[in-house]
N, C-alpha and C positions, 0 to 999 in steps of 0.2 A: 408334908408328905401325904396327908389325907386329901388335900385339895387336888392332887393329881387325878383322883378318882371322881371328882365332882364335875358336873357340867358347868361351863362358864356362865350359863344363863338358865333360867327356868323357862319351860315352854309357855306359850301364851295360854291363858285360862280357856278351857274348852266351853265352859258355860258362857253363852252369849257370843261365842266366836261364829263368824259367818264366812262362808266360802266365796271366793271370787275367782273366776276364770279369766286370766289376762294373757293375751298372746299365746293361747293354747297351753297355758300352764296354770295349775290349780294352786291357789294360796288360801290360807286362813287368815282372817284379820279380826281384831277386837279393838275397841277404843275405850279409854279410861279418862275421865275428867279429873284434872288436878286443880289446884287453886288458881293458877295463872293461865293454863292452856289445856288442850286435850292431848293425850298421848295415844297414838295409833300404833298398834303392834301388828306386824305382818310376818308370816313365816311360810316357807314352801311346804306344801302338804306332803309331798312324796319323800321328804328327807327327815330322818330323826336326828335331832341335835344340830340342825343347820343353823347358821347365823340368823338371828332375828333382827328385823328392821324396826327401829323405834322412831316414829316421826312426831316431833312436837309441832302442833298446829294451833291456830286460834281456837278459842272456845266455841265459836260458831263453826261447826264442822261441815265442810263441803265434800261431798262424796267423790268428786273428781280428783281429790288429793290422792286417793288410794292408787289408781293406775299410774298417775303421774309420779308418785313417790317410788313405785316399783321400777318404772323406767329409769328414773334418775339414779336410783341406788344401783341398779344393774350396770349402768354406764359408768358408775363411780366406785366400783370395787366391792359391791355387796357379794359376799361369799355364802350364798344361801344354801349351798350343798355341802358346806364344810363347817366343822365346829370351830367357832370363834366367838369372842365377846360380842355383845349386841352392837350393831351399827346404828348410831344415833345421828339423826339429821333434823333440821328445823325448816319449816315452811315459813318464808317471809314474803313480803310484797315483791321482792326481786326474784323469788324462786327458792329452791332448796339449797341449803348449805350444810356442811358437816358441823355438828355441835362442837364448839371450841374454836372454829375458824373465824368467828366474827369478832 
């Protein structure tokens, strides 16, 4: 019952978050290094509680992944203006895939 009042995700940490303007839309992004890869978190700036995009990428982080991930996610069902659980994708040599699809 209490879970109905909780957000399905936590907003990205504002400390260290950076803005990116992509296709005339403002996003905030932050990257966190894990043991095996880097996790890139992207959210739409203008929306509170919008779906967050989480991108698993290689440890060596290429900045071009950010706009490419946004484009791929928008074309593949990212609901960044609505409250939903995080959309998780992975960057591979072949491109982006939904996590769990491989």
